[in-house]
C-alpha positions as a Python dict, from the first residue, in 0.01 Angstrom:
ca = {
    (1, 'M'): (0, 0, 0),
    (2, 'T'): (-111, 320, -57),
    (3, 'N'): (-356, 502, 181),
    (4, 'R'): (-590, 554, -119),
    (5, 'I'): (-617, 172, -181),
    (6, 'L'): (-633, 81, 186),
    (7, 'K'): (-929, 332, 241),
    (8, 'L'): (-1115, 189, -64),
    (9, 'L'): (-1055, -197, 9),
    (10, 'T'): (-1087, -181, 404),
    (11, 'F'): (-1441, -329, 403),
    (12, 'V'): (-1497, -443, 12),
    (13, 'S'): (-1618, -790, 82),
    (14, 'M'): (-1848, -712, 344),
    (15, 'T'): (-2176, -577, 156),
    (16, 'K'): (-2426, -842, 312),
    (17, 'I'): (-2682, -715, 562),
    (18, 'N'): (-3015, -862, 693),
    (19, 'F'): (-3176, -549, 767),
    (20, 'P'): (-3356, -262, 546),
    (21, 'F'): (-3024, -52, 520),
    (22, 'Q'): (-2652, -107, 480),
    (23, 'S'): (-2478, 116, 703),
    (24, 'S'): (-2364, 464, 544),
    (25, 'F'): (-1989, 370, 579),
    (26, 'Y'): (-2059, 48, 347),
    (27, 'V'): (-2234, 224, 96),
    (28, 'F'): (-1950, 443, 75),
    (29, 'L'): (-1684, 241, 26),
    (30, 'I'): (-1890, 73, -234),
    (31, 'L'): (-1921, 364, -438),
    (32, 'C'): (-1586, 452, -366),
    (33, 'I'): (-1489, 158, -543),
    (34, 'S'): (-1689, 180, -851),
    (35, 'L'): (-1589, 556, -868),
    (36, 'G'): (-1227, 481, -839),
    (37, 'S'): (-1121, 733, -587),
    (38, 'C'): (-1243, 861, -234),
    (39, 'K'): (-1354, 1228, -276),
    (40, 'Q'): (-1262, 1439, 64),
    (41, 'D'): (-1554, 1538, 291),
    (42, 'K'): (-1648, 1896, 211),
    (43, 'T'): (-1635, 1995, 563),
    (44, 'I'): (-1296, 1866, 593),
    (45, 'V'): (-1171, 2037, 257),
    (46, 'T'): (-1312, 2352, 367),
    (47, 'T'): (-1078, 2374, 668),
    (48, 'E'): (-773, 2251, 511),
    (49, 'V'): (-821, 2513, 231),
    (50, 'K'): (-850, 2786, 516),
    (51, 'T'): (-563, 2634, 675),
    (52, 'G'): (-380, 2595, 384),
    (53, 'G'): (-449, 2907, 200),
    (54, 'T'): (-169, 3092, 386),
    (55, 'D'): (98, 2793, 304),
    (56, 'I'): (-13, 2811, -48),
    (57, 'E'): (47, 3165, -75),
    (58, 'R'): (400, 3147, 114),
    (59, 'L'): (498, 2854, -143),
    (60, 'T'): (395, 3059, -421),
    (61, 'A'): (595, 3357, -283),
    (62, 'H'): (892, 3134, -267),
    (63, 'I'): (836, 2976, -596),
    (64, 'K'): (853, 3325, -776),
    (65, 'T'): (1195, 3386, -635),
    (66, 'N'): (1304, 3032, -683),
    (67, 'P'): (1120, 2899, -1009),
    (68, 'S'): (1363, 2631, -1027),
    (69, 'D'): (1283, 2494, -685),
    (70, 'H'): (1081, 2152, -818),
    (71, 'K'): (1069, 2025, -438),
    (72, 'T'): (827, 2357, -328),
    (73, 'L'): (638, 2308, -659),
    (74, 'Y'): (562, 1922, -529),
    (75, 'Q'): (451, 2095, -183),
    (76, 'R'): (231, 2325, -336),
    (77, 'A'): (66, 2054, -585),
    (78, 'D'): (-9, 1852, -281),
    (79, 'L'): (-156, 2150, -90),
    (80, 'L'): (-376, 2252, -448),
    (81, 'N'): (-493, 1926, -479),
    (82, 'Q'): (-614, 1865, -119),
    (83, 'A'): (-766, 2212, -216),
    (84, 'Q'): (-923, 2000, -544),
    (85, 'R'): (-762, 2285, -749),
    (86, 'Y'): (-675, 1992, -985),
    (87, 'N'): (-571, 2187, -1290),
    (88, 'D'): (-339, 2416, -1092),
    (89, 'A'): (-183, 2106, -894),
    (90, 'I'): (-112, 1906, -1237),
    (91, 'N'): (69, 2221, -1363),
    (92, 'D'): (310, 2208, -1071),
    (93, 'L'): (346, 1860, -1106),
    (94, 'R'): (426, 1893, -1453),
    (95, 'A'): (684, 2163, -1371),
    (96, 'A'): (837, 1955, -1114),
    (97, 'I'): (893, 1664, -1334),
    (98, 'K'): (1033, 1889, -1624),
    (99, 'L'): (1311, 2035, -1381),
    (100, 'D'): (1341, 1690, -1206),
    (101, 'S'): (1223, 1354, -1372),
    (102, 'L'): (1367, 1094, -1150),
    (103, 'V'): (1159, 1196, -821),
    (104, 'P'): (894, 907, -813),
    (105, 'D'): (680, 1075, -583),
    (106, 'Y'): (592, 1332, -824),
    (107, 'Y'): (458, 1105, -1060),
    (108, 'H'): (237, 924, -796),
    (109, 'L'): (125, 1280, -666),
    (110, 'L'): (13, 1328, -1019),
    (111, 'S'): (-162, 1054, -1084),
    (112, 'D'): (-384, 1105, -774),
    (113, 'C'): (-437, 1454, -935),
    (114, 'Y'): (-573, 1306, -1236),
    (115, 'M'): (-770, 1043, -1074),
    (116, 'D'): (-938, 1251, -846),
    (117, 'Y'): (-1002, 1464, -1162),
    (118, 'Y'): (-1192, 1205, -1310),
    (119, 'R'): (-916, 1176, -1560),
    (120, 'S'): (-834, 811, -1487),
    (121, 'K'): (-667, 752, -1825),
    (122, 'D'): (-403, 1001, -1778),
    (123, 'A'): (-363, 875, -1421),
    (124, 'L'): (-285, 547, -1558),
    (125, 'I'): (-39, 707, -1814),
    (126, 'V'): (164, 860, -1585),
    (127, 'M'): (203, 538, -1368),
    (128, 'E'): (287, 339, -1682),
    (129, 'E'): (547, 613, -1743),
    (130, 'A'): (688, 612, -1398),
    (131, 'A'): (693, 230, -1368),
    (132, 'A'): (893, 240, -1713),
    (133, 'L'): (1133, 485, -1532),
    (134, 'F'): (1170, 300, -1212),
    (135, 'Q'): (1141, -59, -1284),
    (136, 'K'): (1291, -208, -977),
    (137, 'R'): (1123, 53, -747),
    (138, 'I'): (847, -161, -569),
    (139, 'P'): (595, 115, -433),
    (140, 'T'): (586, 256, -774),
    (141, 'Q'): (486, -90, -959),
    (142, 'L'): (253, -170, -669),
    (143, 'K'): (63, 196, -737),
    (144, 'L'): (81, 96, -1102),
    (145, 'S'): (-107, -232, -1023),
    (146, 'E'): (-315, -58, -784),
    (147, 'T'): (-393, 201, -1049),
    (148, 'Q'): (-492, -97, -1309),
    (149, 'F'): (-672, -256, -1071),
    (150, 'I'): (-903, 55, -990),
    (151, 'L'): (-953, 72, -1366),
    (152, 'K'): (-1039, -323, -1378),
    (153, 'Q'): (-763, -399, -1585),
    (154, 'Y'): (-678, -692, -1409),
    (155, 'E'): (-455, -903, -1655),
    (156, 'P'): (-204, -623, -1682),
    (157, 'A'): (-227, -570, -1319),
    (158, 'L'): (-121, -939, -1263),
    (159, 'M'): (184, -877, -1514),
    (160, 'T'): (275, -575, -1291),
    (161, 'I'): (271, -779, -976),
    (162, 'A'): (477, -1044, -1193),
    (163, 'R'): (740, -803, -1224),
    (164, 'I'): (714, -731, -861),
    (165, 'H'): (817, -1082, -778),
    (166, 'T'): (1099, -1083, -1001),
    (167, 'V'): (1237, -810, -746),
    (168, 'D'): (1114, -928, -436),
    (169, 'N'): (901, -1233, -438),
    (170, 'Q'): (845, -1202, -66),
    (171, 'N'): (645, -887, -74),
    (172, 'A'): (312, -917, 123),
    (173, 'E'): (153, -615, -80),
    (174, 'A'): (177, -752, -385),
    (175, 'Y'): (42, -1089, -274),
    (176, 'F'): (-233, -855, -114),
    (177, 'M'): (-297, -706, -464),
    (178, 'T'): (-295, -1033, -628),
    (179, 'G'): (-588, -1143, -405),
    (180, 'M'): (-767, -825, -469),
    (181, 'I'): (-746, -882, -834),
    (182, 'F'): (-845, -1244, -820),
    (183, 'K'): (-1147, -1166, -593),
    (184, 'E'): (-1267, -914, -892),
    (185, 'M'): (-1223, -1179, -1097),
    (186, 'E'): (-1432, -1404, -877),
    (187, 'E'): (-1175, -1678, -879),
    (188, 'T'): (-1224, -1720, -491),
    (189, 'D'): (-980, -1990, -400),
    (190, 'R'): (-673, -1805, -598),
    (191, 'A'): (-796, -1516, -401),
    (192, 'I'): (-761, -1683, -82),
    (193, 'N'): (-459, -1866, -135),
    (194, 'A'): (-290, -1499, -230),
    (195, 'F'): (-472, -1331, 100),
    (196, 'Q'): (-318, -1605, 313),
    (197, 'T'): (11, -1563, 185),
    (198, 'A'): (33, -1231, 246),
    (199, 'T'): (-92, -1272, 609),
    (200, 'E'): (207, -1524, 644),
    (201, 'L'): (487, -1279, 517),
    (202, 'D'): (317, -987, 697),
    (203, 'P'): (59, -1097, 1004),
    (204, 'E'): (-21, -726, 1075),
    (205, 'L'): (-187, -696, 737),
    (206, 'V'): (-528, -616, 880),
    (207, 'N'): (-718, -571, 554),
    (208, 'A'): (-633, -928, 435),
    (209, 'W'): (-747, -1094, 756),
    (210, 'I'): (-1090, -907, 706),
    (211, 'I'): (-1102, -976, 343),
    (212, 'L'): (-1012, -1355, 403),
    (213, 'G'): (-1332, -1342, 658),
    (214, 'G'): (-1551, -1210, 413),
    (215, 'L'): (-1447, -1466, 123),
    (216, 'Y'): (-1510, -1749, 390),
    (217, 'E'): (-1831, -1629, 494),
    (218, 'K'): (-1966, -1609, 142),
    (219, 'K'): (-1870, -1953, 130),
    (220, 'K'): (-2063, -2022, 436),
    (221, 'D'): (-1744, -2154, 596),
    (222, 'P'): (-1773, -2110, 1001),
    (223, 'I'): (-1372, -2062, 977),
    (224, 'A'): (-1476, -1703, 861),
    (225, 'L'): (-1500, -1619, 1231),
    (226, 'Q'): (-1142, -1677, 1335),
    (227, 'Y'): (-1025, -1413, 1039),
    (228, 'Y'): (-1245, -1177, 1178),
    (229, 'N'): (-1088, -1262, 1533),
    (230, 'S'): (-724, -1222, 1401),
    (231, 'A'): (-799, -888, 1283),
    (232, 'T'): (-914, -757, 1600),
    (233, 'Q'): (-624, -902, 1764),
    (234, 'V'): (-379, -773, 1494),
    (235, 'D'): (-555, -410, 1547),
    (236, 'S'): (-729, -428, 1880),
    (237, 'D'): (-773, -42, 1913),
    (238, 'N'): (-925, 6, 1567),
    (239, 'P'): (-1306, 35, 1558),
    (240, 'I'): (-1284, -117, 1195),
    (241, 'T'): (-1192, -432, 1282),
    (242, 'W'): (-1434, -487, 1562),
    (243, 'H'): (-1707, -344, 1321),
    (244, 'S'): (-1607, -656, 1062),
    (245, 'L'): (-1661, -891, 1367),
    (246, 'A'): (-1977, -764, 1473),
    (247, 'F'): (-2113, -742, 1128),
    (248, 'Y'): (-2022, -1098, 1079),
    (249, 'L'): (-2214, -1197, 1421),
    (250, 'Q'): (-2487, -968, 1292),
    (251, 'N'): (-2536, -1146, 982),
    (252, 'S'): (-2489, -1493, 1157),
    (253, 'G'): (-2780, -1443, 1368),
    (254, 'K'): (-2597, -1369, 1694),
    (255, 'D'): (-2762, -1027, 1763),
    (256, 'L'): (-2667, -999, 2118),
    (257, 'E'): (-2294, -1086, 2064),
    (258, 'A'): (-2320, -832, 1792),
    (259, 'I'): (-2456, -564, 2020),
    (260, 'E'): (-2222, -601, 2276),
    (261, 'I'): (-1933, -556, 2028),
    (262, 'Y'): (-2100, -238, 1882),
    (263, 'K'): (-2138, -107, 2248),
    (264, 'K'): (-1726, -172, 2297),
    (265, 'I'): (-1718, 21, 1956),
    (266, 'N'): (-1904, 315, 2064),
    (267, 'V'): (-1660, 302, 2390),
    (268, 'M'): (-1378, 318, 2186),
    (269, 'D'): (-1479, 597, 1943),
    (270, 'K'): (-1795, 782, 2062),
    (271, 'S'): (-1858, 925, 1706),
    (272, 'Y'): (-1844, 576, 1490),
    (273, 'V'): (-2244, 647, 1410),
    (274, 'D'): (-2249, 277, 1211),
    (275, 'A'): (-2224, 102, 1546),
    (276, 'Y'): (-2522, 290, 1676),
    (277, 'L'): (-2722, 245, 1342),
    (278, 'N'): (-2652, -135, 1347),
    (279, 'A'): (-2717, -172, 1707),
    (280, 'G'): (-3048, 33, 1687),
    (281, 'I'): (-3174, -187, 1390),
    (282, 'L'): (-3094, -501, 1591),
    (283, 'Y'): (-3277, -404, 1917),
    (284, 'F'): (-3549, -293, 1695),
    (285, 'S'): (-3587, -593, 1537),
    (286, 'M'): (-3569, -783, 1874),
    (287, 'D'): (-3861, -568, 1971),
    (288, 'S'): (-3666, -356, 2230),
    (289, 'L'): (-3801, -35, 2133),
    (290, 'E'): (-3645, 164, 2417),
    (291, 'Q'): (-3271, 53, 2372),
    (292, 'A'): (-3337, 110, 2010),
    (293, 'Y'): (-3451, 464, 2031),
    (294, 'E'): (-3164, 534, 2260),
    (295, 'Q'): (-2923, 430, 1968),
    (296, 'F'): (-3074, 639, 1728),
    (297, 'N'): (-3142, 936, 1951),
    (298, 'I'): (-2780, 922, 2032),
    (299, 'M'): (-2680, 910, 1649),
    (300, 'T'): (-2901, 1192, 1598),
    (301, 'A'): (-2694, 1402, 1851),
    (302, 'V'): (-2363, 1250, 1706),
    (303, 'K'): (-2448, 1313, 1341),
    (304, 'P'): (-2718, 1550, 1312),
    (305, 'Q'): (-2715, 1555, 937),
    (306, 'D'): (-2780, 1184, 900),
    (307, 'F'): (-3152, 1142, 746),
    (308, 'I'): (-3146, 797, 810),
    (309, 'A'): (-3102, 820, 1203),
    (310, 'Y'): (-3419, 1030, 1211),
    (311, 'Y'): (-3580, 788, 979),
    (312, 'Y'): (-3534, 505, 1231),
    (313, 'R'): (-3596, 736, 1529),
    (314, 'G'): (-3927, 786, 1367),
    (315, 'L'): (-3981, 418, 1317),
    (316, 'I'): (-3941, 380, 1706),
    (317, 'Q'): (-4151, 665, 1772),
    (318, 'E'): (-4458, 528, 1528),
    (319, 'A'): (-4411, 175, 1694),
    (320, 'K'): (-4456, 356, 2048),
    (321, 'G'): (-4773, 510, 1925),
    (322, 'D'): (-4597, 879, 1927),
    (323, 'L'): (-4749, 951, 1589),
    (324, 'T'): (-4653, 1352, 1626),
    (325, 'L'): (-4314, 1273, 1731),
    (326, 'A'): (-4270, 1002, 1453),
    (327, 'K'): (-4406, 1253, 1186),
    (328, 'E'): (-4158, 1518, 1272),
    (329, 'D'): (-3841, 1291, 1268),
    (330, 'Y'): (-3972, 1179, 914),
    (331, 'L'): (-4010, 1521, 799),
    (332, 'T'): (-3650, 1619, 947),
    (333, 'S'): (-3524, 1325, 762),
    (334, 'L'): (-3695, 1452, 411),
    (335, 'K'): (-3564, 1756, 502),
    (336, 'L'): (-3186, 1649, 491),
    (337, 'N'): (-3262, 1425, 180),
    (338, 'P'): (-3580, 1525, -4),
    (339, 'D'): (-3556, 1206, -228),
    (340, 'F'): (-3562, 964, 48),
    (341, 'E'): (-3840, 741, -74),
    (342, 'K'): (-3890, 540, 272),
    (343, 'A'): (-3943, 862, 476),
    (344, 'Q'): (-4196, 990, 208),
    (345, 'K'): (-4378, 668, 240),
    (346, 'A'): (-4377, 672, 612),
    (347, 'I'): (-4532, 990, 598),
    (348, 'S'): (-4811, 893, 327),
    (349, 'N'): (-4878, 611, 551),
    (350, 'L'): (-4942, 849, 876),
    (351, 'N'): (-5153, 1081, 706),
    (352, 'N'): (-5375, 802, 531),
    (353, 'G'): (-5382, 604, 845),
}
């Protein structure tokens, strides 16, 4: 399974929340699914461009004296894609494929470039071409099925997976993709069967455990807890697996248990802001204002550009009767996001109160 699809699917089934806001992390993943690809964070891209600029220049100098070096063209294309210079990356990859058309990775990266460039049709055409060339290469066939899945071409994706089974009918990732497809087709029982087969073939496939938990949770089946627990056992050092468990407990009314796990997450990773957010919301719902304030205050320090953190801290200030501080937080929230209606309404209520 490619990193792209794993990033998209990790929490795809966990979209329910009982509070005014979903965490920004869930919203981000939902948007990724609908857009077809995750765009890089601008801060990260800026760093990569600054660091990679010298590398691009070095590779360019090499290519000038070695224009037939398709491997270097591929390396430069990878850097160009990270720098969001998609046209240049595409040109390099096209040149590399012209020099050597039998390197699967060239097609894979070219498809990614087209997808990141919002040229999804071209991304699909590239992977169809690659799949025809490398008919028995499972990673290429899997990537075609993933591309078809992203573009909601579910029946063609299932046909691609059927071809994978003729080569290897014990491939866990193929069953994982089958589960994702059936899930999107709302064929829940078939999706569950596919995910269960995937975990039987590869118990380390943590995403399958998490999504199984989500599917059973949707069916209101308490066995969901077992699957979320399995995810934490498979990858106990990953905050995301613990977040999935805490999120389930949160939505099951087990607030104190969820809070303890959110605290555990922030011991593991102090920068994991969604744990502060959800713990703060839970404390607020329990009328534990000081504890809620502490969570949102930490959140503003860890991620000072997060408008939601200031809004919630403002709510706590208002509930405590500190109206001046509450208004300051609401104004900061609006400064970061002028279109944030809840902060606008909060200030209006203060002014008219």
